[in-house]
N, C-alpha and C positions, 0 to 999 in steps of 0.2 A: 760755350760747343759740347755739349759730355760727348764724349768715347773709347772708347773698350778695343785691346789691342789682342788680336786670337792666335799664337800662332806658336806649333807646336819648338820651335829655338828660345830657347830662352836669351843668346845673346842679342839673334835681333833681332826682340820684345828692347830692351836696355838701347840698341840702336839709333829704333821710335823714338822711347822716348825719349830721351838726349836729340832725337834732330827738331822733334814737338816743342822741344823749348823757346825756339826762337819762334814761336809760334802761339801769343795766350789769348791765343780766340777757340784753341781749342784747348780742353782740358781730359789729357787725359786718367780715368775714375777706376781706370780696373783692364786685368787685367788676364790672357787665359791661357792654359796649355793643349789644346784642344777642343774637340766640337761639342761637347756634354759637354766639359763644364764652361762655354760662351756658351750657349743658351743659358742655361743659369745663371750667366753673372749678364745678363739683356731681357731675363728677366724682371731678374731687381735691380739693377740699373736701373732699365732703362733710356739705353744711350739717344746721341744723337744718330751717331753716325759711329761704322766697326771699318778697324784694320784690322782687312776680312785672309788670311792663311788658305791656297788654294788647298797642296797635298799636307795635309796630317793624319799621324795615325792614330787608324778607326773610318772614322766616316770623314769627310773629305764638306769644307768650307760649302762644293755648294749644295749638300747632305745637308749638314748644319743648316743653311739657309731654307732649305726648305718645308723646314719643321716650327720656320716663325709664323706665329696668326699677318704679321705683318712686317717688312723688312724697314729700320732706316739705310742712309747710306753707308752708304759700299764703298771704301777709297781698297780695291786687293791689292796682295800683298807676295809674289812669285815670285821660288826660284827658276822658273817659267820660260820663255824667251816671249813672243805670237804669239810662234808656227803652234803653239802647247791652245793655245789662245785664243784661237779660232774656231776650234771643234764649242764650244758655245756665244751664245748668243748674248752678252750678259749687257744689257743697259746701269750697267756699274759707272759709281762714277769717272771712278777714273784706274788706273789696276798698274802698281808700282811695278820692275826686276831691281830684285832682292840680288845685290847689297845698295840699298834706297840711293842716290845720289842725294842729293841738297837738292839742286835745279827740279828736278823731277819730282820733289814732294813739293815744293813752290808753288810745280801747273797747281800738282793737284788740290788746295785749298787755295788756292785763287774761284778756279774752279770751282769748291765750295763753299769760296765766299759768294757766285758768285749765281746758286743755284736758290732758288729759294724760298727756306729753310723755312718753317714756317713760326712764328713765334708764339703760334699755342702750341704748338707742334707734341711736348711734356705733355699736353696738357689730354689731348690725345687719345695717348699713350697710355694714362699714366694705371688702367687699371686692363688684365685681360682681356677683361668681357667686354670690354667700347665695344659699339657697332665701330664695322670700317667706314668711314666717306669717301669723297667719292675723290678724293686725294694721297687716299691713302694708297701702295705698290706692294703690292704680295709680290713673292718669287715663288713662280713655277718653273716642275722640274720635270725634266719624260726624253728622260733616257742620259744621254749624254747634256741634248740640249735644256737652255735655264733660260730660263726670260725676267729682268720684273716689269710688270702691270700693271701701269696707273689703274683702280676697280674703273674712271670710266672713260674704257678703253676696252671693256671686257661689253659684250653682247653679250650671251647665255649660258648658265651656266647649268648640265645634260648630264642628267643621270646614269651610273656604269654597272650597276649593282653596288661597290661600297665605293665607290669610286667615282669623279666628275668633270664630267668634260667641262675644258672653256675655252670659250670660242672669244675670239682677237686677234683683226686684222686678217691673212689668211692662217694663221695658229690654233688647230683644233686639243692640246697638247694634256690627256688625265693625271688628274691629281690623287692623291687617297684621303677624299672625304668625301661626306656622301651629300645630297642634296639638302638633307636635313641639317645637318650639321650647318652649312654653312649658309642657310638661310637666314639663322640662328644669328647672327655676323653681323651681316648686313642693312645693311639701316631699307629698310621697307621704301623711300619715295625714289633708292638708285634701282629698285630690283622692286618684281611683283611675286608675289607667293608663286610657291609653283604648279605650274602644267599640267600634264599627265606626270613626265620623267624632267619636263621645263621648270628654270627661273628665269628665267628672263625680262631684259632691261623693263622701269617702267618708261609710261611716255613711248 
């Protein structure tokens, strides 16, 4: 399983890499010191998993995720406790408070192994222009609220100027993507084409 560590603290990255040596199933293929570097590394390496710091100079980890077309598995690493994280409704795989305790990392890797990462995941995300499938998860950020959402949980997209409103569960946040841009990335088997300003789930 290919992983990238994204954290602005060099010592924190080194310590995490050292801890991960006990888990041969997790291969750290690269690391990044900020969000922009992280985006480039994710695009080039196409990892299955990222260990992601939240507070970094410039863009936060959440800002970085909102720029991805699709999100890999994410384990947050943060110096902040649960109080800071309660502002975010993120269905991440896990989060680890720094300094990372070996027992907590073991728990996170156990969750990782238990989660059903598809064997063909690398094929699905091998090109940035590939269609998104119903099992792909996208990251949606609306102000300070954030979600990981699988496409099969989204009911419809509604055009609002250059933005699109995403409807899932009781939520309907705005994302900075036009309806036309979304249509190009979505499988027509999942979503029917725009009717007026609506892109709705097929069937």
